C-alpha positions as CSV (number, residue, x, y, z in Angstrom):
1,M,92.2,91.4,114.4
2,T,92.2,87.9,114.8
3,S,93.8,84.9,115.8
4,T,93.5,81.4,113.7
5,V,94.8,78.1,114.8
6,S,97.2,76.6,112.3
7,L,99.9,73.8,112.5
8,P,101.1,71.8,115.6
9,S,104.5,72.5,117.1
10,V,107.5,71.4,115.3
11,K,110.9,70.1,116.4
12,L,114.0,72.3,115.3
13,P,117.6,71.3,116.2
14,A,119.2,73.1,118.6
15,S,122.6,73.6,117.0
16,T,123.7,76.8,115.7
17,P,123.3,75.8,111.7
18,A,119.9,75.4,112.4
19,F,119.8,79.0,113.2
20,E,121.9,80.0,110.2
21,G,119.5,78.0,107.7
22,L,116.8,80.4,108.8
23,D,119.0,83.1,107.1
24,L,118.2,81.4,103.4
25,L,114.5,82.6,104.0
26,S,112.8,85.3,102.3
27,S,110.1,85.6,104.8
28,A,111.1,87.4,108.2
29,V,111.9,85.0,111.3
30,V,112.7,85.6,115.0
31,L,113.4,83.2,117.4
32,L,112.6,83.8,121.1
33,D,113.5,81.6,124.2
34,D,111.0,81.1,127.1
35,K,111.4,84.5,128.7
36,N,110.3,86.1,125.3
37,L,114.0,87.2,125.0
38,I,115.5,87.5,121.2
39,R,117.7,84.8,120.4
40,H,118.1,84.9,116.4
41,L,116.9,87.6,113.9
42,N,117.3,86.1,110.3
43,P,118.4,88.7,107.3
44,A,115.0,89.4,106.3
45,A,113.7,90.1,109.7
46,E,116.7,92.5,110.1
47,N,115.5,94.4,106.8
48,L,111.9,94.3,107.9
49,L,112.3,95.7,111.0
50,A,115.1,98.0,110.7
51,V,117.7,96.5,113.3
52,S,120.6,94.6,113.7
53,Q,120.8,91.2,115.1
54,R,123.6,91.9,117.2
55,T,122.0,94.9,118.7
56,W,119.0,93.1,119.7
57,L,120.2,89.4,120.6
58,G,119.3,88.9,124.3
59,R,116.6,91.9,124.5
60,S,112.6,91.5,124.6
61,L,110.6,91.1,121.8
62,F,108.1,93.7,122.9
63,Q,110.9,96.3,123.7
64,L,111.7,95.7,119.9
65,L,108.3,95.7,118.5
66,G,106.4,97.9,121.0
67,D,103.4,97.2,123.3
68,S,101.1,95.1,120.8
69,P,98.2,93.1,122.5
70,V,97.4,91.1,119.1
71,L,101.0,90.2,119.1
72,A,100.9,89.3,122.9
73,A,97.7,87.3,122.6
74,A,99.3,85.4,119.7
75,V,102.6,84.3,121.7
76,D,100.3,83.7,124.9
77,S,98.3,81.3,122.9
78,A,101.2,79.3,121.2
79,V,102.8,78.8,124.6
80,Q,99.8,77.7,126.6
81,N,98.3,75.5,124.3
82,N,101.4,74.1,122.2
83,W,100.2,75.1,119.0
84,S,100.8,77.5,116.1
85,Y,98.6,80.8,116.2
86,T,98.5,83.6,113.5
87,G,97.7,87.4,114.6
88,H,96.4,89.0,111.8
89,N,96.8,93.0,111.0
90,I,99.2,93.5,114.2
91,Q,100.4,97.0,114.4
92,V,104.5,97.2,115.1
93,S,107.0,99.6,115.6
94,R,110.1,99.9,113.0
95,G,113.5,100.6,113.8
96,E,114.7,103.7,115.9
97,K,112.6,106.3,114.3
98,K,109.8,104.0,115.2
99,S,107.8,103.7,112.2
100,V,104.4,101.8,112.1
101,L,104.3,98.6,110.3
102,H,101.3,96.4,109.8
103,L,102.2,92.7,109.9
104,D,100.6,89.0,110.0
105,C,102.4,87.0,112.5
106,T,102.6,83.2,112.8
107,V,104.1,81.9,116.3
108,T,105.1,78.3,116.3
109,P,106.4,76.8,119.5
110,L,109.6,74.8,119.0
111,D,111.0,71.9,121.0
112,S,114.4,73.0,121.4
113,P,116.9,73.9,124.2
114,E,117.8,77.1,122.6
115,A,114.6,78.1,121.5
116,K,111.2,78.1,122.3
117,L,109.2,80.1,119.8
118,L,109.6,80.7,116.0
119,L,107.6,84.0,114.6
120,E,107.2,84.5,111.2
121,F,106.3,88.1,110.1
122,R,104.5,88.9,106.7
123,P,103.7,92.6,105.6
124,I,100.2,92.5,104.7
125,D,101.0,95.0,101.9
126,Q,103.5,92.7,100.3
127,Q,101.4,90.8,97.7
128,L,100.2,94.5,96.8
129,K,104.0,95.5,96.3
130,V,105.0,92.8,94.3
131,A,101.8,93.2,92.1
132,R,102.6,96.8,91.6
133,E,106.2,96.0,91.0
134,E,104.9,93.7,88.1
135,R,102.7,96.4,86.7
136,E,105.4,98.8,86.9
137,A,107.7,96.6,84.8
138,V,105.0,96.1,82.2
139,Q,104.3,99.9,82.0
140,Q,108.1,100.5,81.9
141,Q,108.4,98.1,78.7
142,A,105.4,99.9,77.2
143,N,106.8,103.2,77.8
144,R,110.4,102.4,76.4
145,E,108.6,101.0,73.0
146,L,106.5,104.0,73.0
147,I,108.8,106.5,73.6
148,R,111.5,104.6,70.9
149,N,108.9,104.5,68.1
150,L,107.8,108.1,68.8
151,A,111.4,109.2,68.8
152,H,111.9,107.6,65.5
153,E,109.1,109.0,64.0
154,I,109.8,112.5,65.0
155,K,113.6,112.5,64.2
156,N,113.7,112.2,60.4
157,P,110.8,114.9,59.7
158,L,112.7,117.4,62.2
159,G,116.2,116.6,60.1
160,G,113.8,117.8,56.9
161,I,112.6,120.8,58.7
162,R,115.7,122.0,59.6
163,G,117.2,121.6,56.3
164,S,114.6,123.2,54.6
165,A,114.9,126.0,56.9
166,Q,118.5,126.6,56.3
167,L,118.0,126.6,52.7
168,L,115.2,129.1,53.0
169,E,117.6,131.3,55.1
170,R,120.3,131.5,52.1
171,E,117.7,132.6,49.7
172,L,116.4,135.3,52.1
173,N,118.0,138.9,51.6
174,N,115.9,140.5,54.5
175,P,117.5,139.8,57.9
176,A,114.4,140.4,59.5
177,L,112.9,137.3,58.0
178,R,116.1,135.5,58.6
179,E,115.5,135.7,62.2
180,Y,112.3,133.3,62.0
181,T,114.4,130.9,60.1
182,Q,116.9,130.8,63.2
183,V,113.9,130.3,65.3
184,I,112.8,127.3,63.2
185,I,116.5,126.0,63.3
186,S,116.9,126.4,66.9
187,E,113.5,125.0,67.8
188,A,114.4,122.1,65.2
189,D,117.9,121.4,67.5
190,R,116.0,121.5,70.7
191,L,113.5,118.9,69.5
192,Q,116.3,116.6,68.1
193,D,118.2,116.9,71.4
194,L,114.8,115.7,73.2
195,M,114.7,113.0,70.8
196,Q,118.1,111.6,71.2
197,R,117.8,111.8,74.9
198,L,114.5,109.8,74.7
199,L,116.9,106.9,72.8
200,S,119.6,107.2,75.0
201,S,117.8,104.7,77.4
202,H,118.0,101.8,74.5
203,R,121.5,102.0,74.2
204,T,123.4,99.0,74.7
205,M,124.7,98.7,78.5
206,Q,128.8,98.4,78.7
207,P,128.9,96.9,82.1
208,G,132.0,96.6,84.5
209,Q,132.8,96.6,88.1
210,V,132.1,100.0,89.6
211,N,132.4,101.5,93.1
212,I,129.1,102.9,94.2
213,H,130.7,105.8,96.2
214,E,133.0,106.6,93.3
215,I,130.0,107.5,91.2
216,L,128.2,109.3,94.0
217,E,131.5,111.6,94.5
218,R,130.9,112.3,90.7
219,V,127.5,113.5,91.0
220,L,128.4,115.3,94.1
221,R,131.1,117.5,92.3
222,L,128.7,117.9,89.4
223,I,126.0,119.4,91.6
224,H,128.5,121.5,93.4
225,A,129.7,123.1,90.3
226,E,125.8,123.7,89.2
227,F,124.4,124.7,92.5
228,A,126.8,126.3,94.7
229,G,123.9,126.7,97.5
230,V,123.1,123.2,98.0
231,R,124.9,121.0,100.8
232,V,125.2,117.4,100.2
233,H,126.1,115.3,103.1
234,R,127.7,111.7,102.7
235,D,126.6,108.9,105.1
236,Y,128.2,105.9,103.3
237,D,128.9,102.5,104.1
238,T,132.1,101.7,103.1
239,S,132.3,97.9,103.2
240,L,130.2,97.7,100.3
241,P,131.7,95.8,97.7
242,E,131.9,96.8,93.9
243,L,128.6,96.2,91.6
244,T,128.6,95.1,88.1
245,G,126.7,98.1,86.1
246,D,127.2,100.7,83.6
247,R,129.0,103.7,84.9
248,E,127.6,106.4,82.8
249,Q,124.1,105.3,83.2
250,L,124.4,105.3,86.9
251,I,125.9,108.5,87.4
252,Q,122.9,109.8,85.0
253,A,120.5,108.2,87.0
254,I,121.7,109.5,90.2
255,L,122.3,112.7,88.5
256,N,118.8,113.0,87.2
257,I,117.5,112.5,90.8
258,T,119.8,115.0,92.6
259,R,119.6,117.8,89.6
260,N,115.7,117.4,90.2
261,A,116.0,117.6,94.0
262,A,118.4,120.7,93.6
263,Q,116.0,122.5,91.4
264,A,113.1,122.0,93.6
265,M,114.9,123.4,96.4
266,G,116.0,126.5,94.7
267,G,119.5,125.8,94.5
268,K,119.7,126.2,98.4
269,G,119.1,123.1,100.8
270,E,120.6,119.7,102.0
271,I,120.7,116.4,100.1
272,V,122.1,113.1,101.9
273,F,123.5,110.3,99.7
274,R,122.9,107.2,102.2
275,T,124.4,103.7,100.9
276,R,123.5,100.5,103.1
277,A,123.8,96.8,102.3
278,L,120.8,94.6,102.3
279,R,120.8,90.6,102.7
280,Q,118.4,88.4,101.2
281,V,116.6,90.8,99.0
282,T,113.9,90.0,96.3
283,L,114.3,92.6,93.4
284,V,111.9,92.1,90.3
285,K,111.1,88.6,91.4
286,K,114.5,87.4,92.0
287,R,116.2,86.5,95.0
288,Y,119.8,88.0,95.9
289,P,121.9,87.2,98.9
290,L,123.4,90.9,98.9
291,A,122.0,94.0,97.7
292,L,122.9,97.6,97.5
293,E,120.5,100.3,98.9
294,L,121.0,104.0,98.0
295,Q,118.8,106.5,99.5
296,V,118.8,110.3,97.8
297,I,117.3,112.5,100.4
298,D,116.4,116.3,100.4
299,N,114.6,118.7,102.3
300,G,112.6,120.3,99.6
301,P,109.1,120.9,99.0
302,G,108.5,117.8,98.2
303,I,106.6,116.1,95.2
304,P,103.2,117.6,94.4
305,E,100.4,115.2,95.3
306,D,98.9,115.0,91.9
307,I,102.0,113.8,90.0
308,R,103.5,111.7,92.7
309,D,102.1,108.3,91.5
310,K,102.9,109.2,88.1
311,I,106.5,110.6,88.6
312,F,108.0,108.2,86.6
313,Y,105.8,108.2,83.3
314,P,107.5,110.1,80.5
315,L,106.8,113.8,80.0
316,V,105.3,114.3,83.6
317,S,107.1,117.0,85.3
318,G,106.5,119.1,88.3
319,R,108.6,121.7,87.6
320,E,107.5,124.5,84.8
321,G,109.8,124.0,82.0
322,G,110.8,120.9,82.8
323,S,110.9,118.2,79.9
324,G,109.4,115.3,82.5
325,L,112.4,112.5,81.0
326,G,114.7,112.7,83.7
327,L,113.0,110.1,85.9
328,T,111.9,108.4,83.3
329,L,115.4,107.6,82.0
330,T,116.8,107.0,85.5
331,Q,113.9,104.5,86.0
332,S,114.9,102.8,82.9
333,F,118.4,102.5,83.9
334,I,117.9,101.0,87.2
335,H,115.6,98.5,85.6
336,Q,118.4,97.5,83.2
337,H,120.5,96.8,86.3
338,H,117.9,94.4,87.7
339,G,117.4,96.7,90.4
340,S,114.4,98.9,91.6
341,I,113.4,102.5,92.5
342,D,110.6,104.1,94.4
343,V,109.9,107.4,96.2
344,E,108.6,108.5,99.4
345,S,107.7,112.1,99.4
346,R,106.1,115.1,101.7
347,P,106.9,118.4,102.3
348,G,110.4,118.8,103.7
349,R,111.5,115.4,102.8
350,T,111.5,113.6,99.5
351,S,113.6,110.3,99.5
352,F,114.4,107.9,96.6
353,H,115.3,104.4,97.1
354,I,117.4,102.7,94.7
355,R,118.2,98.8,95.3
356,L,121.1,96.9,92.9
357,P,122.0,93.7,93.4
358,L,125.4,93.0,94.3
359,S,125.7,88.9,94.0
360,N,127.6,88.2,90.6
361,E,124.6,85.4,90.2
362,Q,121.6,86.1,88.0
363,G,119.6,85.5,91.1
364,K,116.8,83.0,91.8
365,T,113.1,83.6,90.4
366,Q,110.9,83.2,93.2
């Protein structure tokens, strides 16, 4: 952990519009007064630190982030020398659950009566996350092309196999032999159904205005009908606006996640649907002023560690007899909506995070 000298102090107008201008930045910015009390948190900082500006205005920075000697040293150096300092690999607490974040923080003195310090926070794994998302997007596109080509190549011979088995069955007088042709026909039908599911992710989207909570209620009814022992809890932000999306694709995407969770828990356990609004969010290298975050959380055994990093790959399943296509299709549908999906899992808690743009604009490329 080190501190480095960077830029001299900058002058920031004391008016409220100057603070509002910080809300357009993609980096997390916090403004402090001369007593290290918070004067402003921009939306990126609210998202990063999992807090609300309304709750933390006027409270101490160190009450929010915990006791960090490196951050305190960077703040003290900036104040004493009137120069900008950067603290590297600062460990701070995040949100009410006090999860740990590792950040770089640049502290810059301000010449303003309303704020004396500007702190800019950058997650040290941000570049790694962007690179991972880019790799996943490329991999997903390659997977889609491979799946589509394989499905087409397999589907046609299957039709011939099934037809031949039907013709053969008509010529057989021995009922015992017809049993074998029935096996051929039923297995051919099963494989054709599998191929159809593989190809379904390539159908043209039919976008319209949809309400995410109506979609979740539909999924909830389907899960209750199939798994009566699973309890589903709602934690909705009812102020969320409608989003532009394909209703059937979104239902199928969320249903795949929820059904996997119910099956992993043996038809007994708890699932939470949680929705929240995110502001100034980057999704697939595009910036959106408003986005939706949906979390599907279960208290099951968790995803096996050996497949955790490959859970969205085709034909990868942690359940015996599973096709390994549900989450692949889910990822494909979410990406078609310009969104992102990731998962955190440990025994007793698995959480899928889906983020979808709510803005009608296409988004600004980063």
